Backbone as XML, in Angstrom:
<?xml version="1.0"?>
<chain id="A" units="angstrom">
  <residue number="1" name="MET">
    <atom name="N" x="39.846" y="37.793" z="40.094"/>
    <atom name="CA" x="40.896" y="38.428" z="40.036"/>
    <atom name="C" x="41.234" y="38.744" z="38.779"/>
  </residue>
  <residue number="2" name="GLY">
    <atom name="N" x="41.621" y="40.180" z="38.486"/>
    <atom name="CA" x="41.884" y="40.425" z="36.887"/>
    <atom name="C" x="43.248" y="40.505" z="36.600"/>
  </residue>
  <residue number="3" name="ALA">
    <atom name="N" x="43.826" y="40.181" z="35.718"/>
    <atom name="CA" x="45.388" y="40.210" z="35.316"/>
    <atom name="C" x="45.965" y="41.425" z="35.483"/>
  </residue>
  <residue number="4" name="ILE">
    <atom name="N" x="47.052" y="41.446" z="36.135"/>
    <atom name="CA" x="48.009" y="42.533" z="36.522"/>
    <atom name="C" x="48.768" y="42.952" z="35.383"/>
  </residue>
  <residue number="5" name="SER">
    <atom name="N" x="49.123" y="44.335" z="35.204"/>
    <atom name="CA" x="49.772" y="44.897" z="33.969"/>
    <atom name="C" x="51.274" y="44.764" z="34.792"/>
  </residue>
  <residue number="6" name="PHE">
    <atom name="N" x="52.452" y="44.304" z="33.544"/>
    <atom name="CA" x="53.561" y="44.304" z="33.910"/>
    <atom name="C" x="54.500" y="45.591" z="33.600"/>
  </residue>
  <residue number="7" name="ASN">
    <atom name="N" x="53.609" y="46.268" z="32.904"/>
    <atom name="CA" x="54.162" y="47.769" z="32.411"/>
    <atom name="C" x="54.979" y="48.527" z="32.850"/>
  </residue>
  <residue number="8" name="PHE">
    <atom name="N" x="54.875" y="48.783" z="34.200"/>
    <atom name="CA" x="55.751" y="49.605" z="35.056"/>
    <atom name="C" x="56.668" y="48.775" z="36.056"/>
  </residue>
  <residue number="9" name="ARG">
    <atom name="N" x="56.827" y="47.347" z="35.898"/>
    <atom name="CA" x="57.263" y="46.615" z="36.695"/>
    <atom name="C" x="58.845" y="46.230" z="36.135"/>
  </residue>
  <residue number="10" name="SER">
    <atom name="N" x="59.547" y="45.930" z="37.301"/>
    <atom name="CA" x="60.842" y="45.406" z="36.868"/>
    <atom name="C" x="61.124" y="43.744" z="37.274"/>
  </residue>
  <residue number="11" name="SER">
    <atom name="N" x="62.095" y="43.216" z="36.624"/>
    <atom name="CA" x="62.455" y="42.050" z="36.854"/>
    <atom name="C" x="63.896" y="41.814" z="36.543"/>
  </residue>
  <residue number="12" name="LEU">
    <atom name="N" x="64.410" y="40.622" z="36.999"/>
    <atom name="CA" x="65.534" y="40.245" z="36.939"/>
    <atom name="C" x="65.820" y="38.822" z="36.788"/>
  </residue>
  <residue number="13" name="VAL">
    <atom name="N" x="66.266" y="38.579" z="35.736"/>
    <atom name="CA" x="66.593" y="37.166" z="35.497"/>
    <atom name="C" x="68.167" y="36.766" z="35.753"/>
  </residue>
  <residue number="14" name="ILE">
    <atom name="N" x="68.284" y="35.618" z="36.595"/>
    <atom name="CA" x="69.349" y="35.340" z="36.696"/>
    <atom name="C" x="69.540" y="33.811" z="36.332"/>
  </residue>
  <residue number="15" name="GLU">
    <atom name="N" x="70.451" y="33.485" z="35.616"/>
    <atom name="CA" x="70.537" y="32.141" z="34.866"/>
    <atom name="C" x="72.211" y="32.275" z="34.111"/>
  </residue>
  <residue number="16" name="ASP">
    <atom name="N" x="72.673" y="31.111" z="34.355"/>
    <atom name="CA" x="74.159" y="31.158" z="33.875"/>
    <atom name="C" x="74.063" y="30.430" z="32.340"/>
  </residue>
  <residue number="17" name="GLN">
    <atom name="N" x="73.160" y="30.010" z="31.653"/>
    <atom name="CA" x="73.202" y="29.566" z="30.167"/>
    <atom name="C" x="72.715" y="30.892" z="29.709"/>
  </residue>
  <residue number="18" name="SER">
    <atom name="N" x="73.586" y="31.586" z="28.919"/>
    <atom name="CA" x="72.940" y="32.923" z="28.196"/>
    <atom name="C" x="71.910" y="32.549" z="27.184"/>
  </residue>
  <residue number="19" name="PHE">
    <atom name="N" x="71.875" y="31.604" z="26.406"/>
    <atom name="CA" x="70.853" y="31.078" z="25.459"/>
    <atom name="C" x="69.274" y="31.164" z="26.122"/>
  </residue>
  <residue number="20" name="ILE">
    <atom name="N" x="69.236" y="30.505" z="27.496"/>
    <atom name="CA" x="68.216" y="30.510" z="28.411"/>
    <atom name="C" x="67.725" y="31.676" z="28.901"/>
  </residue>
  <residue number="21" name="ARG">
    <atom name="N" x="68.709" y="32.482" z="29.352"/>
    <atom name="CA" x="68.557" y="33.847" z="29.899"/>
    <atom name="C" x="67.933" y="34.695" z="28.871"/>
  </residue>
  <residue number="22" name="GLY">
    <atom name="N" x="68.488" y="34.380" z="27.715"/>
    <atom name="CA" x="68.023" y="35.270" z="26.405"/>
    <atom name="C" x="66.325" y="34.870" z="26.140"/>
  </residue>
  <residue number="23" name="VAL">
    <atom name="N" x="66.179" y="33.827" z="26.355"/>
    <atom name="CA" x="64.856" y="33.279" z="26.011"/>
    <atom name="C" x="63.849" y="34.202" z="27.047"/>
  </residue>
  <residue number="24" name="VAL">
    <atom name="N" x="64.241" y="33.739" z="28.377"/>
    <atom name="CA" x="63.639" y="34.644" z="29.246"/>
    <atom name="C" x="63.510" y="35.837" z="29.251"/>
  </residue>
  <residue number="25" name="VAL">
    <atom name="N" x="64.408" y="36.527" z="28.935"/>
    <atom name="CA" x="64.379" y="38.150" z="28.652"/>
    <atom name="C" x="63.415" y="38.491" z="27.809"/>
  </residue>
  <residue number="26" name="ARG">
    <atom name="N" x="63.855" y="37.571" z="26.585"/>
    <atom name="CA" x="62.580" y="37.992" z="25.420"/>
    <atom name="C" x="61.183" y="37.909" z="25.898"/>
  </residue>
  <residue number="27" name="ILE">
    <atom name="N" x="60.855" y="36.913" z="26.560"/>
    <atom name="CA" x="59.633" y="36.365" z="26.988"/>
    <atom name="C" x="59.167" y="37.530" z="28.044"/>
  </residue>
  <residue number="28" name="LEU">
    <atom name="N" x="59.846" y="38.157" z="28.681"/>
    <atom name="CA" x="59.415" y="39.153" z="29.700"/>
    <atom name="C" x="59.410" y="40.475" z="28.893"/>
  </residue>
  <residue number="29" name="ARG">
    <atom name="N" x="60.093" y="40.671" z="28.076"/>
    <atom name="CA" x="60.009" y="41.970" z="27.359"/>
    <atom name="C" x="58.334" y="41.807" z="26.207"/>
  </residue>
  <residue number="30" name="GLN">
    <atom name="N" x="57.913" y="40.723" z="26.150"/>
    <atom name="CA" x="56.914" y="40.402" z="25.309"/>
    <atom name="C" x="55.862" y="40.687" z="26.483"/>
  </residue>
  <residue number="31" name="LEU">
    <atom name="N" x="55.852" y="40.295" z="27.480"/>
    <atom name="CA" x="54.909" y="40.771" z="28.576"/>
    <atom name="C" x="54.702" y="41.930" z="28.994"/>
  </residue>
  <residue number="32" name="ASP">
    <atom name="N" x="55.811" y="42.811" z="28.301"/>
    <atom name="CA" x="55.760" y="43.924" z="28.320"/>
    <atom name="C" x="56.333" y="44.849" z="29.734"/>
  </residue>
  <residue number="33" name="PHE">
    <atom name="N" x="57.237" y="44.238" z="30.213"/>
    <atom name="CA" x="57.979" y="44.497" z="31.871"/>
    <atom name="C" x="58.775" y="45.623" z="31.063"/>
  </residue>
  <residue number="34" name="GLY">
    <atom name="N" x="58.532" y="46.779" z="32.171"/>
    <atom name="CA" x="59.038" y="48.087" z="31.982"/>
    <atom name="C" x="60.566" y="48.008" z="31.975"/>
  </residue>
  <residue number="35" name="THR">
    <atom name="N" x="61.293" y="47.055" z="33.062"/>
    <atom name="CA" x="62.632" y="47.067" z="33.182"/>
    <atom name="C" x="63.078" y="45.474" z="33.474"/>
  </residue>
  <residue number="36" name="VAL">
    <atom name="N" x="64.027" y="44.897" z="32.379"/>
    <atom name="CA" x="64.530" y="43.461" z="32.646"/>
    <atom name="C" x="65.773" y="43.622" z="32.659"/>
  </residue>
  <residue number="37" name="MET">
    <atom name="N" x="66.219" y="43.156" z="33.842"/>
    <atom name="CA" x="67.507" y="43.253" z="34.199"/>
    <atom name="C" x="68.382" y="41.701" z="33.990"/>
  </residue>
  <residue number="38" name="GLU">
    <atom name="N" x="69.797" y="41.828" z="33.941"/>
    <atom name="CA" x="70.131" y="40.279" z="33.828"/>
    <atom name="C" x="71.459" y="40.033" z="34.865"/>
  </residue>
  <residue number="39" name="ALA">
    <atom name="N" x="71.322" y="38.777" z="35.119"/>
    <atom name="CA" x="72.921" y="38.509" z="36.148"/>
    <atom name="C" x="72.920" y="37.068" z="35.450"/>
  </residue>
  <residue number="40" name="GLU">
    <atom name="N" x="74.213" y="36.500" z="35.297"/>
    <atom name="CA" x="74.616" y="35.456" z="35.174"/>
    <atom name="C" x="74.931" y="34.238" z="36.246"/>
  </residue>
  <residue number="41" name="ASP">
    <atom name="N" x="74.807" y="35.024" z="37.319"/>
    <atom name="CA" x="75.121" y="33.686" z="38.782"/>
    <atom name="C" x="74.317" y="34.260" z="39.832"/>
  </residue>
  <residue number="42" name="GLY">
    <atom name="N" x="74.346" y="33.457" z="40.687"/>
    <atom name="CA" x="73.740" y="34.165" z="42.113"/>
    <atom name="C" x="74.415" y="35.296" z="42.860"/>
  </residue>
  <residue number="43" name="SER">
    <atom name="N" x="75.707" y="35.073" z="42.808"/>
    <atom name="CA" x="76.495" y="36.322" z="43.230"/>
    <atom name="C" x="76.162" y="37.815" z="42.680"/>
  </residue>
  <residue number="44" name="SER">
    <atom name="N" x="76.482" y="37.816" z="41.190"/>
    <atom name="CA" x="76.186" y="39.091" z="40.686"/>
    <atom name="C" x="74.475" y="39.500" z="40.647"/>
  </residue>
  <residue number="45" name="GLY">
    <atom name="N" x="73.735" y="38.426" z="40.803"/>
    <atom name="CA" x="72.064" y="38.208" z="40.926"/>
    <atom name="C" x="71.853" y="39.200" z="42.362"/>
  </residue>
  <residue number="46" name="LEU">
    <atom name="N" x="72.555" y="38.811" z="43.157"/>
    <atom name="CA" x="72.457" y="39.349" z="44.555"/>
    <atom name="C" x="72.679" y="40.585" z="44.573"/>
  </residue>
  <residue number="47" name="ASN">
    <atom name="N" x="73.992" y="41.056" z="43.970"/>
    <atom name="CA" x="74.050" y="42.548" z="44.148"/>
    <atom name="C" x="73.057" y="43.159" z="43.216"/>
  </residue>
  <residue number="48" name="VAL">
    <atom name="N" x="72.719" y="42.830" z="42.186"/>
    <atom name="CA" x="71.764" y="43.779" z="41.222"/>
    <atom name="C" x="70.276" y="43.744" z="41.987"/>
  </residue>
  <residue number="49" name="ALA">
    <atom name="N" x="70.106" y="42.484" z="42.853"/>
    <atom name="CA" x="68.782" y="42.620" z="43.550"/>
    <atom name="C" x="68.643" y="43.655" z="44.598"/>
  </residue>
  <residue number="50" name="MET">
    <atom name="N" x="69.904" y="43.839" z="45.216"/>
    <atom name="CA" x="70.048" y="44.477" z="46.367"/>
    <atom name="C" x="69.969" y="46.130" z="46.009"/>
  </residue>
  <residue number="51" name="GLU">
    <atom name="N" x="70.740" y="46.291" z="44.979"/>
    <atom name="CA" x="71.008" y="47.544" z="44.198"/>
    <atom name="C" x="69.643" y="48.390" z="43.730"/>
  </residue>
  <residue number="52" name="ARG">
    <atom name="N" x="68.835" y="47.548" z="42.718"/>
    <atom name="CA" x="68.188" y="47.573" z="41.954"/>
    <atom name="C" x="66.431" y="47.503" z="42.591"/>
  </residue>
  <residue number="53" name="ARG">
    <atom name="N" x="66.236" y="46.507" z="43.434"/>
    <atom name="CA" x="65.060" y="46.269" z="43.863"/>
    <atom name="C" x="64.158" y="45.679" z="43.162"/>
  </residue>
  <residue number="54" name="PRO">
    <atom name="N" x="64.210" y="44.778" z="42.139"/>
    <atom name="CA" x="63.311" y="44.200" z="41.199"/>
    <atom name="C" x="62.123" y="43.910" z="42.046"/>
  </residue>
  <residue number="55" name="ASP">
    <atom name="N" x="60.851" y="44.150" z="41.105"/>
    <atom name="CA" x="59.818" y="43.934" z="41.400"/>
    <atom name="C" x="59.324" y="42.096" z="41.518"/>
  </residue>
  <residue number="56" name="VAL">
    <atom name="N" x="60.391" y="41.406" z="40.603"/>
    <atom name="CA" x="60.163" y="39.828" z="40.788"/>
    <atom name="C" x="61.513" y="39.290" z="40.165"/>
  </residue>
  <residue number="57" name="ILE">
    <atom name="N" x="62.053" y="38.212" z="40.693"/>
    <atom name="CA" x="63.041" y="37.523" z="40.186"/>
    <atom name="C" x="63.030" y="36.084" z="39.788"/>
  </residue>
  <residue number="58" name="ILE">
    <atom name="N" x="63.510" y="35.912" z="38.388"/>
    <atom name="CA" x="63.362" y="34.676" z="38.021"/>
    <atom name="C" x="64.687" y="34.039" z="38.030"/>
  </residue>
  <residue number="59" name="ALA">
    <atom name="N" x="64.975" y="32.921" z="38.693"/>
    <atom name="CA" x="66.439" y="32.362" z="38.929"/>
    <atom name="C" x="66.534" y="30.974" z="38.572"/>
  </residue>
  <residue number="60" name="ASP">
    <atom name="N" x="67.839" y="30.481" z="37.817"/>
    <atom name="CA" x="67.810" y="29.086" z="37.939"/>
    <atom name="C" x="68.385" y="28.517" z="38.861"/>
  </residue>
  <residue number="61" name="ILE">
    <atom name="N" x="68.151" y="27.199" z="39.525"/>
    <atom name="CA" x="68.708" y="26.930" z="40.685"/>
    <atom name="C" x="70.227" y="26.067" z="40.426"/>
  </residue>
  <residue number="62" name="ASP">
    <atom name="N" x="70.347" y="25.623" z="39.480"/>
    <atom name="CA" x="71.840" y="25.229" z="39.341"/>
    <atom name="C" x="72.544" y="26.091" z="38.535"/>
  </residue>
  <residue number="63" name="MET">
    <atom name="N" x="73.516" y="26.604" z="39.155"/>
    <atom name="CA" x="74.587" y="27.762" z="38.834"/>
    <atom name="C" x="75.452" y="27.678" z="39.547"/>
  </residue>
  <residue number="64" name="ALA">
    <atom name="N" x="76.912" y="28.205" z="38.969"/>
    <atom name="CA" x="78.123" y="28.332" z="39.411"/>
    <atom name="C" x="78.752" y="29.627" z="39.502"/>
  </residue>
  <residue number="65" name="PRO">
    <atom name="N" x="79.049" y="30.031" z="40.509"/>
    <atom name="CA" x="79.871" y="29.434" z="41.540"/>
    <atom name="C" x="78.658" y="29.644" z="42.676"/>
  </residue>
  <residue number="66" name="VAL">
    <atom name="N" x="77.809" y="30.556" z="42.470"/>
    <atom name="CA" x="76.472" y="30.632" z="43.613"/>
    <atom name="C" x="75.257" y="30.194" z="42.887"/>
  </residue>
  <residue number="67" name="ASP">
    <atom name="N" x="74.834" y="29.045" z="43.513"/>
    <atom name="CA" x="73.488" y="28.482" z="43.032"/>
    <atom name="C" x="72.420" y="29.303" z="43.529"/>
  </residue>
  <residue number="68" name="GLY">
    <atom name="N" x="71.277" y="28.764" z="42.692"/>
    <atom name="CA" x="70.091" y="29.478" z="43.221"/>
    <atom name="C" x="69.497" y="29.402" z="44.530"/>
  </residue>
  <residue number="69" name="LEU">
    <atom name="N" x="69.637" y="28.284" z="45.226"/>
    <atom name="CA" x="69.386" y="28.359" z="46.518"/>
    <atom name="C" x="69.928" y="29.186" z="47.744"/>
  </residue>
  <residue number="70" name="THR">
    <atom name="N" x="71.368" y="29.108" z="47.477"/>
    <atom name="CA" x="72.384" y="29.925" z="48.361"/>
    <atom name="C" x="71.825" y="31.278" z="47.901"/>
  </residue>
  <residue number="71" name="PHE">
    <atom name="N" x="71.710" y="31.947" z="46.416"/>
    <atom name="CA" x="71.307" y="33.253" z="46.233"/>
    <atom name="C" x="69.954" y="33.561" z="46.934"/>
  </residue>
  <residue number="72" name="LEU">
    <atom name="N" x="69.068" y="32.424" z="46.932"/>
    <atom name="CA" x="67.623" y="32.885" z="47.801"/>
    <atom name="C" x="67.799" y="33.245" z="49.276"/>
  </residue>
  <residue number="73" name="GLN">
    <atom name="N" x="68.762" y="32.136" z="49.792"/>
    <atom name="CA" x="69.016" y="32.563" z="51.393"/>
    <atom name="C" x="69.431" y="33.574" z="51.604"/>
  </residue>
  <residue number="74" name="HIS">
    <atom name="N" x="70.458" y="34.169" z="50.807"/>
    <atom name="CA" x="71.452" y="35.543" z="51.119"/>
    <atom name="C" x="70.242" y="36.656" z="50.748"/>
  </residue>
  <residue number="75" name="LEU">
    <atom name="N" x="69.276" y="36.466" z="49.634"/>
    <atom name="CA" x="68.313" y="37.435" z="49.451"/>
    <atom name="C" x="67.271" y="37.591" z="50.720"/>
  </residue>
  <residue number="76" name="ARG">
    <atom name="N" x="66.761" y="36.317" z="51.095"/>
    <atom name="CA" x="65.819" y="36.649" z="52.212"/>
    <atom name="C" x="66.760" y="36.932" z="53.697"/>
  </residue>
  <residue number="77" name="GLU">
    <atom name="N" x="67.748" y="36.892" z="53.709"/>
    <atom name="CA" x="68.497" y="37.540" z="54.846"/>
    <atom name="C" x="68.563" y="38.774" z="54.893"/>
  </residue>
  <residue number="78" name="ARG">
    <atom name="N" x="68.780" y="39.349" z="53.505"/>
    <atom name="CA" x="69.264" y="40.961" z="53.566"/>
    <atom name="C" x="67.510" y="41.763" z="53.234"/>
  </residue>
  <residue number="79" name="GLU">
    <atom name="N" x="66.572" y="41.069" z="53.084"/>
    <atom name="CA" x="65.548" y="41.647" z="52.668"/>
    <atom name="C" x="65.083" y="42.646" z="54.003"/>
  </residue>
  <residue number="80" name="THR">
    <atom name="N" x="64.302" y="43.686" z="53.861"/>
    <atom name="CA" x="64.226" y="44.363" z="54.994"/>
    <atom name="C" x="62.419" y="44.191" z="55.475"/>
  </residue>
  <residue number="81" name="GLN">
    <atom name="N" x="62.413" y="44.249" z="56.395"/>
    <atom name="CA" x="60.771" y="43.810" z="56.849"/>
    <atom name="C" x="59.834" y="44.223" z="56.232"/>
  </residue>
  <residue number="82" name="GLY">
    <atom name="N" x="59.218" y="43.494" z="55.525"/>
    <atom name="CA" x="57.718" y="43.969" z="54.985"/>
    <atom name="C" x="58.108" y="44.183" z="53.414"/>
  </residue>
  <residue number="83" name="HIS">
    <atom name="N" x="59.384" y="43.927" z="53.026"/>
    <atom name="CA" x="59.621" y="43.779" z="51.466"/>
    <atom name="C" x="60.098" y="42.657" z="50.921"/>
  </residue>
  <residue number="84" name="HIS">
    <atom name="N" x="59.281" y="41.950" z="50.547"/>
    <atom name="CA" x="59.638" y="40.652" z="50.021"/>
    <atom name="C" x="59.488" y="40.559" z="48.294"/>
  </residue>
  <residue number="85" name="ILE">
    <atom name="N" x="60.717" y="40.290" z="47.997"/>
    <atom name="CA" x="60.744" y="40.301" z="46.606"/>
    <atom name="C" x="60.444" y="38.816" z="45.888"/>
  </residue>
  <residue number="86" name="PRO">
    <atom name="N" x="58.941" y="38.831" z="45.202"/>
    <atom name="CA" x="59.005" y="37.363" z="44.782"/>
    <atom name="C" x="60.045" y="36.746" z="43.646"/>
  </residue>
  <residue number="87" name="VAL">
    <atom name="N" x="60.136" y="35.354" z="43.987"/>
    <atom name="CA" x="61.358" y="34.604" z="43.344"/>
    <atom name="C" x="60.710" y="33.435" z="42.738"/>
  </residue>
  <residue number="88" name="VAL">
    <atom name="N" x="60.810" y="33.316" z="41.573"/>
    <atom name="CA" x="60.518" y="32.077" z="40.749"/>
    <atom name="C" x="61.563" y="31.243" z="40.126"/>
  </residue>
  <residue number="89" name="PHE">
    <atom name="N" x="61.813" y="30.206" z="40.893"/>
    <atom name="CA" x="63.136" y="29.484" z="40.284"/>
    <atom name="C" x="62.516" y="28.475" z="38.861"/>
  </residue>
  <residue number="90" name="LEU">
    <atom name="N" x="63.693" y="28.833" z="38.198"/>
    <atom name="CA" x="63.700" y="27.837" z="36.706"/>
    <atom name="C" x="64.431" y="26.639" z="37.196"/>
  </residue>
  <residue number="91" name="THR">
    <atom name="N" x="63.693" y="25.437" z="36.703"/>
    <atom name="CA" x="64.673" y="24.203" z="37.067"/>
    <atom name="C" x="64.217" y="22.989" z="36.284"/>
  </residue>
  <residue number="92" name="ASN">
    <atom name="N" x="65.580" y="21.822" z="36.025"/>
    <atom name="CA" x="64.848" y="20.806" z="35.548"/>
    <atom name="C" x="64.893" y="19.943" z="36.941"/>
  </residue>
  <residue number="93" name="ARG">
    <atom name="N" x="65.216" y="20.314" z="38.014"/>
    <atom name="CA" x="65.336" y="19.440" z="39.409"/>
    <atom name="C" x="63.795" y="19.752" z="40.015"/>
  </residue>
  <residue number="94" name="ALA">
    <atom name="N" x="63.158" y="18.585" z="40.169"/>
    <atom name="CA" x="62.093" y="18.681" z="41.104"/>
    <atom name="C" x="62.249" y="17.397" z="42.266"/>
  </residue>
  <residue number="95" name="ASP">
    <atom name="N" x="63.275" y="17.295" z="42.609"/>
    <atom name="CA" x="63.479" y="16.267" z="43.792"/>
    <atom name="C" x="62.972" y="16.508" z="44.800"/>
  </residue>
  <residue number="96" name="LYS">
    <atom name="N" x="62.686" y="15.946" z="45.730"/>
    <atom name="CA" x="61.933" y="16.380" z="47.174"/>
    <atom name="C" x="62.818" y="16.986" z="47.819"/>
  </residue>
  <residue number="97" name="VAL">
    <atom name="N" x="64.185" y="16.806" z="47.961"/>
    <atom name="CA" x="65.199" y="17.832" z="48.838"/>
    <atom name="C" x="65.115" y="19.049" z="48.344"/>
  </residue>
  <residue number="98" name="THR">
    <atom name="N" x="65.326" y="19.279" z="47.056"/>
    <atom name="CA" x="65.458" y="20.471" z="46.516"/>
    <atom name="C" x="64.279" y="21.450" z="46.652"/>
  </residue>
  <residue number="99" name="VAL">
    <atom name="N" x="62.957" y="20.656" z="46.190"/>
    <atom name="CA" x="61.780" y="21.688" z="46.445"/>
    <atom name="C" x="61.461" y="22.185" z="47.645"/>
  </residue>
  <residue number="100" name="LEU">
    <atom name="N" x="61.972" y="21.161" z="48.788"/>
    <atom name="CA" x="61.611" y="21.165" z="50.237"/>
    <atom name="C" x="62.451" y="22.424" z="50.887"/>
  </residue>
  <residue number="101" name="LYS">
    <atom name="N" x="63.855" y="22.400" z="50.437"/>
    <atom name="CA" x="64.656" y="23.458" z="50.861"/>
    <atom name="C" x="64.325" y="24.591" z="50.362"/>
  </residue>
  <residue number="102" name="ALA">
    <atom name="N" x="64.029" y="24.619" z="48.934"/>
    <atom name="CA" x="63.556" y="26.309" z="48.405"/>
    <atom name="C" x="62.354" y="26.532" z="48.969"/>
  </residue>
  <residue number="103" name="ARG">
    <atom name="N" x="61.524" y="25.768" z="49.148"/>
    <atom name="CA" x="60.235" y="26.137" z="50.183"/>
    <atom name="C" x="60.769" y="26.946" z="51.339"/>
  </residue>
  <residue number="104" name="ASP">
    <atom name="N" x="61.526" y="26.082" z="52.066"/>
    <atom name="CA" x="61.844" y="26.602" z="53.192"/>
    <atom name="C" x="62.541" y="27.858" z="53.120"/>
  </residue>
  <residue number="105" name="LEU">
    <atom name="N" x="63.290" y="28.106" z="52.102"/>
    <atom name="CA" x="63.886" y="29.226" z="52.277"/>
    <atom name="C" x="63.409" y="30.509" z="51.411"/>
  </residue>
  <residue number="106" name="GLY">
    <atom name="N" x="61.980" y="30.052" z="51.319"/>
    <atom name="CA" x="61.104" y="31.293" z="50.869"/>
    <atom name="C" x="60.853" y="31.482" z="49.361"/>
  </residue>
  <residue number="107" name="VAL">
    <atom name="N" x="61.143" y="30.693" z="48.455"/>
    <atom name="CA" x="60.678" y="30.589" z="47.150"/>
    <atom name="C" x="59.276" y="30.816" z="46.677"/>
  </residue>
  <residue number="108" name="ASP">
    <atom name="N" x="58.732" y="31.526" z="45.943"/>
    <atom name="CA" x="57.132" y="31.620" z="45.640"/>
    <atom name="C" x="56.865" y="30.813" z="44.542"/>
  </residue>
  <residue number="109" name="ALA">
    <atom name="N" x="57.728" y="30.145" z="43.622"/>
    <atom name="CA" x="56.994" y="29.275" z="42.750"/>
    <atom name="C" x="58.260" y="28.748" z="41.961"/>
  </residue>
  <residue number="110" name="PHE">
    <atom name="N" x="57.798" y="27.593" z="41.253"/>
    <atom name="CA" x="58.676" y="27.064" z="40.410"/>
    <atom name="C" x="58.307" y="26.911" z="38.917"/>
  </residue>
  <residue number="111" name="ILE">
    <atom name="N" x="59.064" y="26.913" z="38.043"/>
    <atom name="CA" x="58.602" y="26.727" z="36.434"/>
    <atom name="C" x="59.953" y="25.389" z="36.213"/>
  </residue>
  <residue number="112" name="ALA">
    <atom name="N" x="59.236" y="24.843" z="35.487"/>
    <atom name="CA" x="60.070" y="23.501" z="34.777"/>
    <atom name="C" x="60.505" y="24.309" z="33.568"/>
  </residue>
  <residue number="113" name="LYS">
    <atom name="N" x="61.797" y="23.774" z="33.023"/>
    <atom name="CA" x="62.393" y="24.287" z="32.029"/>
    <atom name="C" x="61.629" y="23.122" z="30.926"/>
  </residue>
  <residue number="114" name="PRO">
    <atom name="N" x="61.344" y="23.619" z="29.624"/>
    <atom name="CA" x="61.795" y="24.876" z="29.012"/>
    <atom name="C" x="60.670" y="25.904" z="29.346"/>
  </residue>
  <residue number="115" name="VAL">
    <atom name="N" x="61.004" y="27.113" z="29.628"/>
    <atom name="CA" x="59.845" y="28.300" z="30.130"/>
    <atom name="C" x="59.149" y="28.287" z="28.798"/>
  </residue>
  <residue number="116" name="THR">
    <atom name="N" x="57.943" y="28.671" z="29.154"/>
    <atom name="CA" x="57.044" y="29.340" z="27.817"/>
    <atom name="C" x="56.272" y="30.542" z="28.313"/>
  </residue>
  <residue number="117" name="LEU">
    <atom name="N" x="56.181" y="31.636" z="27.152"/>
    <atom name="CA" x="55.309" y="32.659" z="27.715"/>
    <atom name="C" x="53.963" y="32.301" z="28.422"/>
  </residue>
  <residue number="118" name="VAL">
    <atom name="N" x="53.360" y="31.342" z="27.955"/>
    <atom name="CA" x="52.068" y="31.109" z="29.021"/>
    <atom name="C" x="52.316" y="30.827" z="30.264"/>
  </residue>
  <residue number="119" name="ASN">
    <atom name="N" x="53.242" y="29.948" z="30.318"/>
    <atom name="CA" x="53.682" y="29.482" z="31.979"/>
    <atom name="C" x="54.217" y="30.488" z="32.776"/>
  </residue>
  <residue number="120" name="LEU">
    <atom name="N" x="55.222" y="31.092" z="32.123"/>
    <atom name="CA" x="55.867" y="32.242" z="32.823"/>
    <atom name="C" x="54.904" y="33.273" z="32.941"/>
  </residue>
  <residue number="121" name="ARG">
    <atom name="N" x="53.735" y="33.669" z="32.260"/>
    <atom name="CA" x="53.062" y="34.698" z="32.498"/>
    <atom name="C" x="51.989" y="34.180" z="33.507"/>
  </residue>
  <residue number="122" name="GLU">
    <atom name="N" x="51.455" y="33.011" z="33.445"/>
    <atom name="CA" x="50.532" y="32.730" z="34.635"/>
    <atom name="C" x="51.142" y="32.651" z="36.128"/>
  </residue>
  <residue number="123" name="LYS">
    <atom name="N" x="52.568" y="32.077" z="36.200"/>
    <atom name="CA" x="53.203" y="32.243" z="37.325"/>
    <atom name="C" x="53.476" y="33.248" z="37.943"/>
  </residue>
  <residue number="124" name="LEU">
    <atom name="N" x="53.671" y="34.479" z="37.130"/>
    <atom name="CA" x="54.024" y="35.914" z="37.269"/>
    <atom name="C" x="52.649" y="36.478" z="37.935"/>
  </residue>
  <residue number="125" name="GLN">
    <atom name="N" x="51.698" y="36.085" z="37.088"/>
    <atom name="CA" x="50.359" y="36.932" z="37.793"/>
    <atom name="C" x="49.931" y="36.386" z="39.186"/>
  </residue>
  <residue number="126" name="VAL">
    <atom name="N" x="50.474" y="35.020" z="39.492"/>
    <atom name="CA" x="50.165" y="34.788" z="40.920"/>
    <atom name="C" x="51.219" y="35.505" z="41.787"/>
  </residue>
  <residue number="127" name="VAL">
    <atom name="N" x="52.405" y="35.146" z="41.602"/>
    <atom name="CA" x="53.542" y="35.795" z="42.758"/>
    <atom name="C" x="53.346" y="37.112" z="42.765"/>
  </residue>
  <residue number="128" name="MET">
    <atom name="N" x="53.003" y="38.123" z="41.832"/>
    <atom name="CA" x="52.761" y="39.398" z="41.978"/>
    <atom name="C" x="51.748" y="40.000" z="41.916"/>
  </residue>
  <residue number="129" name="ALA">
    <atom name="N" x="50.435" y="39.123" z="42.192"/>
    <atom name="CA" x="49.527" y="39.788" z="42.861"/>
    <atom name="C" x="49.526" y="40.376" z="44.160"/>
  </residue>
  <residue number="130" name="PRO">
    <atom name="N" x="48.832" y="41.504" z="44.374"/>
    <atom name="CA" x="48.894" y="42.239" z="45.920"/>
    <atom name="C" x="48.546" y="40.965" z="46.755"/>
  </residue>
  <residue number="131" name="ARG">
    <atom name="N" x="49.164" y="41.361" z="47.991"/>
    <atom name="CA" x="48.967" y="40.365" z="48.828"/>
    <atom name="C" x="47.927" y="40.752" z="49.899"/>
  </residue>
  <residue number="132" name="ARG">
    <atom name="N" x="47.107" y="39.772" z="50.353"/>
    <atom name="CA" x="46.193" y="40.286" z="51.061"/>
    <atom name="C" x="46.464" y="39.812" z="52.716"/>
  </residue>
</chain>
């Protein structure tokens, strides 16, 4: 499987900590994403996701007032048949309950903080590969 190009792809970063959000945005731009959108919580992130339909979403789990798990639940409920937006959770939490709940809600991957260009690129190559 060859590497996929991110040039014409769009991404949405949902993270309540502006510093971390900025780091992820910079990494996505280094990966040559065509469009990089931002939101600071799950509620505003859901609005952007439904309006703009990004190719991938990178979201924190621990946010207020709407956390990543609640965001993911609402996103999956609103997705139309056959239109699945890959979601990658950024997290410091790897407890079994959180991981299982995220999996049950349809998360595509996890990345432990702090995120790096290499680990984000590797996850995105996997979750954005064409489905067979």
